[in-house]
N, C-alpha and C positions, 0 to 999 in steps of 0.2 A: 504494500500500500504506500503510495507516494505521500510524502510529508511536505507541507507548505513551509517554506523557509521563514523563520522568525524575522520580524522587522529589524531594520538597521538603525532605527532612530534611537541610538544610544551612544554616548561618547562624543568627543569633539572630532570633527572631520579636518584633516590636514591635506594640503595640496589641491583642494577643491572646495566648492560649496557643499553644504549638506545635501545628501540625496536619499532617496527611498527606493525600495524594491519596486514599488508601483511606477516610479519614474523610469525604471530599467526594464519594465515589462516588454517582451519581444526580443531581449538580448540574453545571450549566455553570460552568466556571471561566475567568476572564480573568486572565492574568498580565501585569503592566505592568513591563517592565524599564526602569529609569530611573536617572538621577543628579540630585541636587537642584541641581547647578550648571549643568546643561544647559538652555538656554532652550527648545529644542524639546521637551524632556521636560516642562518647566513648562507649555508650551502644551498638551501632550497631557493634562496633569492636568485641564484644563477638560472635556475629552471624557470622561475616566474618571469624573469627579465627576457629569457629566450622566447617564451610563449608570447610575451608582449611584442617582440620583434616580428614573430612569425604570423601572428593573427591580427595585429593592428586593432582597429576599432570593432572588429568582429567579436572580440572577446573583451568583456569588461572585467578588469582586474582590480580588486580592492584588498588592500592589506588591513588586517585587524590586529592591532598591537595590544595584546593582553599581557600586561606586565607580570613578571615573576618577582623581580627584586624591587625594593622600595624606590630606588633611584630611577628605575625604568618607568615608574608611574608619573614622573615629572614631565609635563608636556614640552617644556623648553629643551630638555635633554633629548626627548624623542625627536624633536625637530632637527637638532644637530645630527642625530643618528641617521635620519632620513636623508639629509644632505650628504653625510659621509658615505653612506651606502649607495648613493645614486638612485634612490627610489623616486621616480617621477610620476607614479600613479597615485590615486587617492588612498589615504590611510585613515582608519578610524582609531582614535586613541581610546581603547577600551580598558582604561586603568581600573575601572570598578569591576571588571571581569563579567559584566552583565551579558554581553554577547557570547563570551566564552562559555558561560553557564547555559544560556538559552539555546545554543547550538550543540550542547552536550559534548563539548570538546574535552578530551582527556589528556592530551599531550601536545607539546610544541615540537615541530610545526605540524599543523593539520590543514589540509586543503579541502574546501567544500565547493562542489559544482552545483549551480542552480540553473534550471532550464528556462526557456523563454516564458513559461507560464508561472514562474516563481516557486517551483517545487525543487526540493533537494534530490539530486539524482546520484550523487556520490560523495562520500566522505572518506578521506584517506590520510592517515597519520604517518609521520616520518618523512625522510627525504624522498622526493619524487623523481621520476624519470620522464623526460620529454616524450619519449615514445609512448609510454603508458597513458599519459594525459592526452596525447594526440588521438589515441584510439577512442578514449572516452568522448573527446570533443567531436570526433567524426560521427559517432552515434547520435550526436545532437545537431548534426547537419552543417558544421563549419569546417573549413579546410585551411591549411596554412597559406599565407599570401606569399611569403618570401623566407626561405630557410637559410639564406646566406647573407643576411644583413650584418654588417660589422662596422666598427669605427675605431680609429686609432687616436689615442689621447696624446697630445703634445704637452711636454712638461712646461711649467711656468717658472717664474723667477722668484717665487716665494714658497714657503712651506704650506702644504695643504694636507691637513690631517696626518701629521707625522705620528708613527705608532711605536717604533723601536729605535733605540740608540745603541751603538757599540763603540766603546772606547778602546783605542789601540795606543801604542806608545807615542806615535808621531802624527796620528790623524784620528778624526772622529767620523763615524758612519751614522747616517740618519736614514731610516726607512720612511721616505716621504710618500706614504701609502696612498693618500688621496690623489697623487699625481702619477702613480705607478712607476716610481723612480727611487733610486738610492743616491743620496748625496755623500760625497767624500770631501771632508773639510779639514782645514787645519784648526787648531784650538783658538785662533784669533777670529774665526768665523769666515775665512776666505773659502769659498766653494771651489775646490780644485777640479772636480770631475762630477758629472751627473750621469749615472747609468740609468737610462730610460728604457722604454719598451718592455718593462716588467708587468706583472699583474698582481696588484695588492701585495707588494713585498712586505715581509715582516722581519723576523729575527735574522741576524747576521753573525758570521764568525770568520776569522782570518787564520790561515795556516800557511806559513812561509809566504809565498807571493800570491796565494789563492784566496779570493774572497768568496765565501759561500753565502747564498741568500735563500731564505725560505720564501719561495715564490708562491704564496698561499693561493692566489687566484687560479693558478694552473696545477696546484697540488704537486709541486716539484721542488727540487733543490737545484739551483743554478750556481755554477762556479764561474768566476771572472778572474782571469790572470791580470794582476795589477801592473804588470809590465807591458804586455802586448795587448791587453784588453780583450783577449779571446774569450768568448762566452760559450759555455756548454751546459746542457742539462745532464746532471750526474745521477740524480735519483728522480723517478717519476712514479705516478700511480699512488701517491701518498694520500693521507686523509687530513687535509687542512693543517699543513705544517705552520706553526706559529712562532717557534723560537728554536735557536741552535746554540750549542755549546761544544767546545772542544777540550779534550783531555788527552795529551800525548798524541796517539795515533787513532783516537776514537772521536767520531762525530755523533753527538746526541741530538735527536730531533724530537721536539714536543709536537705530537700529532693530536690536535684538539678534538677533531671529529671522531677519531677512533678511541679516544681516552687512553692514550698510551704514550710512553716515551721509548724510543727505539734507538739503540746504539749501532753504529756502522763503523767498520774498519776503514780508515782512510787509505789503506793499501790497495784494496780492491772494491771498496764500498759494499762489501757483503754485510748482511745483518749478523750481529753477534749476540745481542740479547734484547728482549722486549719486556718492558715493565708495564704491568696492567693486563688484565685478561679481556679487556674490551668492553666490559660492562661499566656503565656510568654510575659511580658510587664512591664513597669514601671508606676504604677498607685497607688497613695495613697488612703487610705480609711479605712473602718473597715475590720475586719477579712474576711468577706465574699466577699466584693467587691474589695479589693485591689488585685494588680497583681504584681508578683515577677518574676525575671528572673535569674534562676540558683543560688539560695542562696548557698554560699559555705563556709561561716565562721560565727560563732556566738560568742558573748561575752555579759556578763551581767554586767551592772553598776547600782547597787541597783535595782530599779524596772523597769529599761529600758533594753530591749533586743536589742542590736545593731547587725547588720549583714551586710555582703557585698553580693551584687548581682553581680556575675561575668559578665553575658552577657550584663547587662545594665551599667557596670562599675560604680556601685553605692554603696554609704554608706547609710544605712537606719536604722530606729529604730522603735521598737514596744513599744508603751506606752499605757497601758490599753488595749483597744480593737482596737486601731488605728495604722496604718502603715504610717510612715512619711519618706520623703527623705531628707537627709542632703546634699549629693553630688550625682549628676547624672542627665542626661538629656534624656536618652532613649537608645534603643538597638544599635543604630548606631552613637552615639555621645560619643567619648572617646578621651583621650589624656594624657598629662603630664603637668598640669597647677596648680601651687601653689598660684597664685594670681588672683584676679578678679573672673571670672567664673571657679571654681575649676573643674578639670577633672582628672579622674583615667583611668587605662586601665586594665580591667579584673582582679580586685582584688579577691584573694581567701582566705585570712586569716585576722583575726582581734582579738585584745584583748584590754581590758579596763584597764586604770590606776585608781585604787581605791583611793579615798581620804584618806590621812593619812598613806599610805603604804611606804612612803619614797621618791618616785619620780614619776612624771608624773600623779598625781591625776587629774581627770577631762579631761584626754586625751584618745582618741581612736587611737590605734596604728594599722596601716593597712599594710598588705603585698600587695603592689601594683604590682601584679605579672608580668604583661606584660610590666611594666615600669622598672622592675628589681630594685625596691626600697622599703624601708619601710618608711612610713610617719606617722606623728602625727597630729590628728585633735583635735583642741581645742574647747570644747563645749561652753565655755564662749563667744567667739567672732566669732566662725565659721571659723577661719583661719586654714591653714594647712602648715606644713613644712616637707621637706625631711630630714630624719635622716641618712639613709644609702642608698647609691647608688652603682652601678656597681655590683649588685648581679646577680644570675643566676637562674631566675624563682623562686623567693621565694613564697611559697604557704601556709606557716603557721607561726604564731608568738605567743609566750607566754610571760608572765611577772612574775617575782618574785623580789620584792624589786625594786632596781634601775637597774635591768638587763633585757633586752629583749633577748629572745631565738628565733632565726630566723631559720626556715627550708629553707636553701638555696638549693633547690631541685636538680637542674641540676648539682650542684657542689658537691653533695653527702656529705653535711656537715651541722653542726649547727653553726651559727654565734652568738656570744655574743656581745650585744651592751650595754655599760655602760652609762646610762642616766646622771649620775652625772659628768662623765668625757668626755662624747660625743666621746667615743673611741670604737673600735671593736677588737675582736680577735676570732680565731677559737677554738671551744671547742674540747678538746682531750678526747678520750675514751679509756678505758681498759676493757677487758673482763676477 
């Protein structure tokens, strides 16, 4: 028995004037229930955008943002996320979860197809496939207009949603993610080289003269020779690579979508160990039994690999073959607490203070993304303190000497925090 789709008159409409299903009668409608902090939802956006290219006005696409985290329920931050993610179709801010409940949605992401008469014909949870949705749309009488539409983004001369930073001895690397480029700069802010033509670059690492980039938009790792600028895809078929870290001859990759951290030998790029069994959860244990939840940032402190799990709002560490949790209680426990039971909110960046490098030795510096803060975790006593607040979705942090380099993503800037003076300033760039 067909079920009539519940009304859409709930929540604030973005990217368009308020609409109703009666206004859309005669059109095929696709509702995409998502949150902008969920990596599976972000992966689904590629499919939704592809359908928009292929079907044009034949298919009405409406995003329904039903927030999980408290910060996601703020409309102004949602507007920033819509711009950052390149969403140009209507989005309903369903922060009250009214539509989420009315449509009986159980998980993010979920796609709902509504026919020309306003009846639900299909509800599908999880990451989608273009081919599967095309078959469903064909039964509703619409066909693709153009399957080969594409565009090339040109890099600009300013930062556009930078998300990761990597501090090397003589240069700074910035993943200028909104521009699909990586900047190589000196520490005075001079941009020495722009590596463009990437797709949502995220974490970076340097070994000898090779720069490795997590090319998240194409699910691959790219290497660039810093002398010849020769570019290669060295690993592909990954699941949303978000960050990289190097230890001797091992490359660690945080794969947010498969909820795993994978180690590869730099000798032949063969996989050596995989941490996390692929189920999204917060569970300590050995490499095979532990469970991760969207690992998004990596840092090495001697033989300890520290990382942040965004969806469980956790700070965790790999020692030997075991995964241990320092901060974090589970997928739905989060907050902004620096005393007692410590809580974070969807952290996405992390860097370690090495002993003897001037400042902050034995500290783990965390980009506490949805709390708009950078915090320092003290390994000796398990305490935490807020260093920088009032940021704008910080997603990456690096360290050189006594200075933290913070990717203040939604403000399109890099913030410098001097640990010796406890002061901040905005980094200036010249091309």
